[in-house]
C-alpha positions, 0 to 999 in steps of 0.5 A: 206359641208358635204353629210353622214348621221347619224348612226341614220337616216340611222336605221331610213330609214331602218325601214320605208324602211321594213315596205314599201316594207312588209306591203305597197307596196305589197297591195297598189294597191289592195286598188287602185283598189277599186271602192268606194273611201271609201274603198281605206284606209288602216286601218289595214296599218294606223295602223301599221304604227302609231304603228312604230310612224311615225304618230307622228314623229314631236311630241315633246318627252315631249309630247310622240312623237318621235321630229324627225328633218325635214330631218328625217321626208322627209326622212320618206315621201320620204319612204312612198311615195315609197310605195304609195304616197296616204298613205304618203299624209295621214300621212303627215296631221297628221305630220305637223299638229303636228308641227303647234300645236307645234309652235303655240299652248297653252299649254293647246292645245299642252297637249290635242291634241299632246299627242292624237296624240302620245298616241291615243290607236286605231292608227287611230288618223288623222288630217286634213287641211281645207284651199281649198274651192270651189271657191278659192284655190291659192288665198286664202291668198289675200290682197283683203278682197273681194277675197279669202277665204269665210268660216267666223268666228264670235266670240259670247259669248265666242264661234266661230260660224263658217260657210262656205265650205272647199273642197279637204281636205286630210283626210276629214271624216276620221281625228279626229281633223282639223285646219280650216281657216276662216275670222274673219274680213271681213274687212281685207285681209290675210296679214292684219290680216283678217283670223284665224285658229281653231282647230276643232274636227271631232265632232263639232256641225254643221260640216258635211262631204260632197262629198268625192272625186272620183280621178284618182290617190292617192287613199290611200288619202281620199280627200273631202268636209267639211260643217260649218253651224253653227259650234260651238267652244270654243273661246280656240280653236282658234290656236295662236292669232286671225288674224293670219292665214297667218302667220300660212299657211306660216309655214304650206307651208313652211313646205309642199312644200319640203314634196311634193319635198320629195313624188315626190322623192319617186314616181320617185324612185319607177318608176326607180326601176321598170324600171331598173329591167324591162331593164336589163330583157327584151331581144330584138334583142338578148339582153337586152334592158338597152344596147340600148342607147334610153333606158339607157338615159331614166334610166339616165335621171330618175335618174338625176331628182331623185338625184336633186329632192332628194337634193333639199328637204335635203337643204329644211330640212337644212333651216328648222331644222336650222331656216334658210327662205327658202320658195324659196329652198321649192318651187324649191322642190316641182316644182322639185320633182313633175315634177322628179315624172311624168317624171320618170312615164311617161318615165317608161310606154315608156320602159315598153311598152305596159305592162306599159299601163296595169293596170296589172303592177304599172307603170300607177299608178305612173304616175296617183299618180304623176300628182296630185303633180303639182297641189296640195300645190299651182300649179307649175305654181303659185310656178314658179311666187313666186320663182322669185317674192320671189327673186326680194324680197329679192334683195330689201331688205335692208342689214346689 
């Protein structure tokens, strides 16, 4: 077992850390406080990140990207989340999108879209995932054809016509390309091949942007509605084959779960940095409060949670990089990272006292940002149930 990192990975982390400390973290609170959620998107910072190649991290080198490993990508995401979790989410959708096009796309789709991600001159090309709907979430992949996803796609004269509404879609209204899940066979559930995935450009006829969500946290990431009213796309925009909605979704979430773990780790690390510095400087009763057992134990608990969460997402990345099934460890990473972030942010507010509760200090923002992680990408309650369900399934699997 090896815990050391390559020289290249350490250099990558140092580069991203410098960007975060100079170009992202100092300005995150300013964007977070803007009243209109549309004004919270830091385009100038996104352009700098894209210029560093962070948005094309998962694009293979032959298409102009960096072709980074899962461990390298998750290391980037943790560092970005240390600066701002919402910003990390904004770039994450493009990174995950590139991974799915690389895995399931045709040569034509790869040449068109992966090259676009890597070489876009505006440095503003983002992607979004249109999966969740107003009335469905964790049951999107239901085996019951009468439950779950309601958005439909019908093939007519070499074109798919999409109808339905998607909600809480990251990068809604600012992405150039969406991966859209829709029901192509109303008689089948997701496991039976009832759902398919489509590449839908933002300017596709019949696609409209609905309400943009005004959220309590992660405000540097835009979520909103996408409305499909007889939205027309060519049949060649089908990702993979018809009926592959579930396999594409599973590939997505296997990456996304551990990424949420990395984002949570980044938030927790930011919280620790704030509370540790404050505890060393804040004097009460003639001595720094870090000398008080109650404070030092809180700091130790945060640090333990950070290291545990980091190791889990790194193990999940190892599974991905070695093409070993790792859905269980990914789910564990998601739960551990999100709850580490919430605990660390909450304890940081407690350590800072009234200053932690004040919007003049960054601690309260970290708590607002962290709460979303226990809800998004499948709620932690669902994750815990799935962990045990998958464990039982592995026990029943024939050996040999």
